[in-house]
C-alpha positions in Angstrom: 33.2 53.6 46.8 32.8 53.6 43.1 34.8 55.2 40.5 33.3 57.1 37.4 35.7 58.5 34.8 34.3 60.6 32.1 36.3 60.9 29.0 36.0 62.4 25.7 36.6 61.0 22.3 37.6 63.8 20.7 36.1 65.6 17.5 36.2 63.0 15.3 39.5 61.6 14.1 41.1 58.9 16.0 44.3 60.3 16.1 42.8 63.7 17.8 42.2 61.2 20.8 44.1 61.5 24.1 46.3 58.3 25.1 45.0 59.2 28.5 41.7 58.4 27.1 42.5 55.2 25.7 44.2 54.0 28.7 41.1 54.9 30.8 38.8 52.7 28.3 41.3 49.9 28.1 41.1 49.6 32.0 37.5 50.0 32.4 35.5 47.4 34.4 32.5 48.6 32.4 32.9 51.2 29.5 29.5 53.0 28.2 29.3 55.4 25.2 26.7 58.2 25.4 26.2 57.1 21.5 27.9 54.9 19.0 27.1 57.6 16.4 30.7 58.9 16.7 33.7 58.5 14.1 36.1 56.8 16.3 33.8 54.0 17.5 35.0 52.1 14.4 38.6 52.3 15.8 37.7 51.3 19.2 36.1 47.9 18.2 39.0 47.3 16.0 41.1 47.5 19.4 38.9 44.9 20.8 37.1 47.4 23.4 33.8 46.1 24.7 31.2 48.7 25.3 27.7 49.4 25.6 25.9 52.5 24.7 22.5 54.6 25.1 21.5 55.0 22.1 18.3 53.0 23.1 17.2 55.4 25.4 17.4 58.1 22.5 14.6 55.9 20.3 12.3 55.8 23.7 12.8 59.7 24.6 10.3 62.2 23.6 12.6 65.2 24.4 16.4 65.7 24.6 16.0 66.6 28.2 14.2 63.3 29.0 17.2 61.4 27.3 20.0 63.2 29.0 18.0 62.6 32.4 17.5 59.0 31.6 21.3 58.4 30.9 22.4 60.3 33.6 20.2 58.2 35.9 21.4 54.8 34.4 25.1 55.9 34.7 24.8 56.4 38.5 23.2 53.3 39.1 26.2 51.5 37.4 28.5 53.4 39.0 27.3 52.1 42.2 27.5 48.8 41.2 31.0 48.5 39.6 34.5 49.7 40.8 35.6 51.1 37.9 33.3 52.7 35.2 34.2 54.9 32.4 31.7 57.1 30.6 32.9 58.2 27.2 31.3 61.2 25.4 32.1 63.0 21.9 34.5 65.8 22.0 35.5 67.1 25.1 33.2 66.2 28.1 32.8 69.9 29.3 31.7 71.2 25.9 28.1 70.9 24.9 27.8 67.7 27.1 24.3 68.0 29.0 24.8 64.6 30.6 27.9 65.7 31.9 26.3 68.4 33.4 23.9 66.6 34.9 26.0 63.9 36.2 28.5 66.7 38.1 25.4 68.2 39.5 23.7 64.9 41.0 27.1 63.5 42.3 28.3 66.9 43.6 29.4 65.9 47.3 29.0 62.4 46.7 30.7 59.9 49.1 29.7 56.8 47.1 31.2 57.6 44.1 34.3 59.4 43.0 34.1 61.2 39.7 37.0 62.1 37.5 36.7 64.1 34.3 39.7 63.5 31.7 40.2 66.3 29.5 40.1 65.7 25.9 40.2 67.7 22.5 36.8 69.2 21.2 35.3 70.1 18.2 35.4 73.8 18.9 39.4 73.2 18.6 39.2 71.9 15.3 36.6 74.5 13.9 39.0 77.3 15.3 41.9 75.9 13.5 39.9 75.1 10.2 38.6 78.7 10.1 41.5 80.2 11.1 39.9 82.1 13.9 41.4 83.5 17.1 39.0 83.3 19.9 40.8 86.0 21.9 39.0 88.6 19.7 35.6 87.1 21.3 34.0 83.6 20.5 30.3 82.5 21.8 29.5 78.9 21.7 25.8 78.2 21.7 23.9 75.2 21.9 21.4 75.5 18.7 18.5 74.2 20.7 19.3 77.0 23.4 18.5 80.0 20.9 15.5 81.3 22.8 17.1 81.7 25.7 21.1 82.5 24.6 21.4 85.3 21.9 24.4 85.4 19.8 26.6 88.2 19.9 26.8 90.2 16.4 30.2 91.7 17.7 32.2 88.6 18.0 32.4 85.2 16.5 29.5 82.7 17.2 29.4 78.9 16.7 26.2 77.3 16.8 26.4 73.7 17.8 24.0 70.7 18.1 22.5 71.3 14.7 21.4 67.9 13.9 19.0 67.7 11.1 17.5 70.0 8.5 14.5 70.4 11.2 16.7 72.0 13.8 18.7 73.8 11.1 15.2 75.1 10.0 14.2 76.3 13.7 17.8 78.0 14.0 17.9 79.7 10.7 14.4 81.6 11.6 16.0 82.6 15.1 19.3 83.8 13.4 17.5 85.6 10.7 15.6 87.7 13.4 19.1 89.0 14.6 21.5 89.0 11.4 19.0 89.1 8.4 18.3 86.5 5.7 21.2 87.1 3.3 23.9 87.1 6.0 26.9 84.9 4.9 27.4 82.0 7.4 29.8 78.9 7.0 28.2 75.3 7.5 30.7 73.2 9.3 30.0 69.1 9.1 32.6 66.6 10.6 35.4 69.2 11.1 38.9 67.7 11.1 38.0 64.3 10.1 39.6 63.3 6.8 37.4 62.5 3.8 34.4 63.6 5.8 35.1 67.1 6.7 32.8 69.6 4.7 32.8 73.4 5.0 30.7 75.7 3.0 29.8 79.3 3.3 26.2 80.1 2.2 23.4 82.9 2.9 21.7 82.3 6.2 18.2 81.5 4.7 19.7 78.5 2.8 20.9 76.3 5.9 18.3 74.2 5.9 17.7 73.5 2.2 20.9 71.4 2.1 20.7 67.8 2.5 24.0 66.8 4.2 23.6 68.1 7.7 23.9 65.5 10.6 24.5 65.2 13.9 28.5 66.5 13.7 27.0 69.7 12.1 27.7 73.6 13.5 27.1 76.8 12.0 29.6 79.6 12.3 28.8 83.3 12.2 31.5 86.1 12.0 31.3 89.6 13.4 29.2 92.2 12.1 31.4 94.9 11.0 29.4 97.1 8.4 27.5 99.9 9.2 24.9 99.1 6.7 23.2 96.0 8.1 20.3 94.3 7.0 19.2 93.7 10.8 20.3 96.3 13.6 19.8 95.9 17.1 20.0 98.0 20.5 23.6 98.1 20.6 23.7 99.3 16.8 21.3 102.2 17.8 23.6 103.0 20.9 26.7 103.0 18.5 24.9 105.1 15.8 23.7 107.6 18.6 27.4 107.9 20.0 28.6 108.6 16.5 26.0 111.2 15.7 26.9 113.1 18.8 30.8 112.6 18.1 33.3 115.3 17.0 32.7 114.1 13.2 28.9 113.3 13.7 25.7 115.7 13.0 26.0 119.0 13.9 22.1 119.4 15.0 22.5 116.2 17.3 25.5 117.4 18.7 23.8 120.6 19.6 20.9 119.2 21.4 20.7 118.9 25.3 18.1 117.7 27.6 16.0 120.7 27.5 16.2 121.2 23.7 15.0 117.3 23.4 11.8 118.1 25.8 9.4 118.7 22.9 10.5 115.8 20.8 10.0 113.0 23.6 6.4 114.5 24.0 5.6 114.7 20.2 6.9 111.4 19.7 4.8 109.5 22.6 1.7 111.4 21.3 2.5 109.8 17.6 2.9 106.6 19.0 -0.3 106.8 20.7 -1.9 108.2 17.6 -0.5 105.0 16.1 -2.5 102.9 18.5 -5.4 104.8 18.1 -5.5 104.1 14.3 -4.9 100.7 14.9 -2.0 100.9 12.6 1.0 98.1 13.3 2.9 99.8 10.6 3.0 103.3 12.2 3.2 102.1 15.7 6.3 100.0 15.1 8.0 103.4 13.5 6.6 105.6 16.4 7.8 103.2 19.2 11.5 103.6 17.4 11.1 107.1 17.4 10.2 106.9 21.3 13.1 104.5 21.9 15.5 107.0 20.0 14.8 109.6 22.3 15.7 107.5 25.4 18.9 106.3 23.7 19.5 110.5 23.0 18.9 111.4 26.4 21.1 108.4 27.7 24.0 109.2 25.5 23.8 113.1 26.5 23.9 112.0 30.2 26.7 109.4 29.4 28.9 112.4 28.2 28.3 114.2 31.4 29.1 111.0 33.3 25.8 111.1 34.9 24.5 107.8 33.7 24.3 105.7 30.4 21.5 103.4 28.7 22.7 100.6 30.6 22.0 102.3 33.7 18.6 103.1 32.4 17.8 99.5 31.9 19.5 98.6 35.2 16.9 100.9 37.0 14.1 99.8 35.3 14.7 96.1 35.7 15.3 96.1 39.2 12.1 98.5 39.6 10.0 95.7 37.7 11.5 93.2 40.1 11.0 95.0 43.2 7.5 96.3 42.4 6.3 92.9 41.4 6.7 90.8 44.6 4.2 88.3 43.2 5.9 87.7 40.4 9.2 87.6 41.4 8.9 86.7 45.3 6.7 85.2 47.6 3.7 87.4 47.9 0.5 86.1 46.8 -1.8 88.9 45.1 -5.0 87.7 43.3 -6.5 90.9 41.5 -5.6 93.4 39.5 -6.8 95.7 42.2 -4.6 94.4 44.6 -1.5 94.8 42.4 -2.1 98.7 41.8 -2.6 99.0 45.5 0.6 97.2 46.1 2.6 99.0 43.4 1.3 102.3 45.2 2.5 101.4 48.6 5.8 100.1 47.1 6.3 103.1 45.1 5.6 105.3 48.1 7.9 103.3 50.3 10.6 103.9 47.3 10.0 107.6 46.9 9.8 108.3 50.8 6.6 110.3 50.5 5.5 110.4 54.1 2.1 112.0 53.6 -0.8 111.8 51.3 -0.1 115.6 50.2 3.3 114.7 49.1 1.8 112.0 47.0 -0.5 114.3 45.1 2.5 117.0 44.6 4.7 113.8 43.0 2.4 113.7 40.4 4.3 115.6 37.6 3.4 119.3 36.6 4.8 118.8 32.9 1.9 116.0 32.3 -1.1 117.4 30.4 -3.4 118.9 32.5 -6.6 116.6 32.2 -4.2 113.7 32.7 -2.8 115.3 36.1 -5.9 116.2 37.2 -7.3 112.6 37.0 -4.4 111.4 38.7 -4.5 113.7 41.7 -8.1 112.8 42.1 -7.6 109.4 42.3 -4.8 109.5 44.5 -7.3 111.9 47.0 -10.1 109.3 46.6 -7.9 106.2 47.6 -8.0 107.7 51.1 -11.7 108.9 51.2 -11.7 112.5 50.0 -14.3 111.7 47.1 -17.8 112.3 46.4 -20.0 109.5 47.2 -21.7 109.2 43.8 -21.4 110.7 40.1 -24.6 112.8 41.0 -22.9 114.9 43.7 -20.0 115.3 41.3 -22.4 116.5 38.7 -23.9 118.7 41.2 -20.3 120.4 41.7 -20.2 120.9 37.8 -23.1 122.9 37.9 -21.9 124.6 41.2 -18.5 125.6 39.2 -20.3 126.6 36.2 -22.3 129.2 38.0 -19.3 130.6 39.9 -17.8 131.2 36.5 -20.6 132.7 34.9 -20.3 135.2 37.9 -16.8 136.4 36.7 -16.4 135.5 33.1 -17.4 139.0 31.8 -15.3 140.7 34.5 -11.9 142.2 34.3 -10.2 140.2 36.7 -8.1 137.8 34.7 -7.1 135.6 37.6 -10.6 135.1 38.9 -11.6 134.2 35.3 -8.7 131.5 35.1 -9.3 130.0 38.5 -13.2 129.6 38.1 -12.5 128.2 34.6 -9.9 125.6 36.2 -12.3 124.5 39.0 -15.1 124.1 36.2 -12.7 121.7 34.1 -11.4 119.9 37.3 -15.1 119.5 38.2 -15.9 117.9 34.6 -12.7 115.7 35.1 -14.3 114.6 38.2 -17.3 113.2 36.7 -15.3 111.8 34.2 -13.4 109.9 36.7 -16.8 108.5 38.1 -17.4 107.2 35.0 -14.4 105.6 34.0 -13.9 107.8 31.1 -10.5 109.3 30.2 -11.2 112.8 29.7 -8.1 113.5 27.5 -9.6 110.8 25.0 -13.1 112.5 25.6 -11.7 115.9 24.4 -9.7 114.3 21.3 -12.7 112.7 20.0 -14.5 115.8 20.3 -11.6 117.7 18.3 -11.8 115.1 15.7 -15.8 115.5 15.6 -15.2 119.2 15.1 -12.5 119.1 12.5 -15.2 116.3 10.4 -18.0 119.0 10.6 -15.9 121.9 9.9 -14.7 119.9 6.7 -18.2 119.1 5.7 -19.1 122.9 6.1 -15.9 123.7 3.9 -17.0 121.1 1.3 -20.2 122.0 1.1 -19.8 125.5 0.8 -17.2 124.8 -2.3 -19.8 122.5 -3.8 -22.0 125.9 -3.9 -19.4 128.1 -5.2 -18.9 129.9 -1.9 -15.8 130.4 0.2 -16.1 130.2 4.1 -14.7 133.6 4.5 -17.5 134.9 2.5 -20.2 133.5 4.3 -21.9 134.7 7.4 -22.0 132.4 10.9 -25.9 131.8 10.4 -24.9 130.2 7.1 -22.2 128.2 8.4 -24.4 127.2 11.5 -27.1 126.0 9.1 -24.3 123.6 7.3 -23.1 122.6 11.1 -26.4 121.3 11.7 -26.9 119.5 8.5 -23.2 117.8 9.3 -24.7 116.8 12.7 -27.6 115.3 10.8 -25.3 113.7 8.3 -23.0 112.1 11.2 -26.4 110.9 13.0 -27.5 109.2 9.9 -24.4 107.2 9.5 -24.3 106.1 12.9 -28.1 104.7 12.3 -26.8 102.9 9.2 -24.2 101.4 11.1 
């Protein structure tokens, strides 16, 4: 059986190496260093230790993952050939060492190679000492190459490691500025604890890739953000702000609100977001989506105060729903088309909500929806079980039928008959819209905008003639209305 000892060379200074590590290296049949680029290597040479490195693999590899994988495979092959192999890595083997991670994964449960990991001092210990930071209050260590998947926590200390060069520093800077802002003060640490080589400087985040002394032993330290006024905020800041607004010393208006008083604002903000989309305005959409999010946070805070649920519960429930309702993405089901996705979504939703009948499914469409949208959705659900017209002509015939029925009652005195028949007529028109794949809500909004434009034309024309609309006859206004129609028609033709 081969023996593989994985040892750490410490953060950089020779006196920070452990006696155990030195003894292991002295007694090794084969000693390998991940890289010769480490300050203690010159001392190892002075001690007369014979070793080989894997620097040649760095020169051939196209990615770090490929390099680490190749080093791991070579170490395993070497450990299978020799009885006592020592593999030395910078710092502590368990801190920011991918090759060690890969080795332990591959050799887990192996009967051929016995692995021993010797503890060592890491660069983190030195950084903590030099910056006088107590990690008990929160200390997050992140590989600079992993910032896409592992995010810093603004509420605690963060150390971004493996900032090898200015290119990596530039990439790190751009990702961190999205979280902290451009001017946030960070500390750049190079060769921490190595006398005569250590360099520690505090500077604005935007400038970290402009310094020319970055090397493979460089890290970026980011202290906690404690100010109320920040260059960049995140969702946790929004939750904190809302909690403060609702607190005893918060805002009187915010404290007075409840779920019912906020209903109108939730609806209004959603429509304003839709308006921004229709106007193709990214600036307005950014703002309005924030307002929609604020309403979600507001309701979540109120519910939290009632001990019902909180914002994190909302996120948790939504994530679980998305995972469960996408078995073709997060599970093993195969769904090929968007139509099949929607069909499977409805099946899962019915099962979740315990909808045992088709009528119950229709009733599940919220009454609080705008009537045109609700009518459209109810008709869609009914059509899925075959309760539908064969074609749009049949749907149009129903419109005429309902129109005639409305004509019979609209001059009468029975209000309930008028309401019922008018509702039938509108519902029939929604059916036609559904057949033509036209959103009736959008269609009516376009008509309203068209009406406003033509009304403005009448008002502007009247003003040019020195008239007030209030003093004009309906016939005069109708003349200008038709003129406005022709004006709009000519504009369309010109386009």
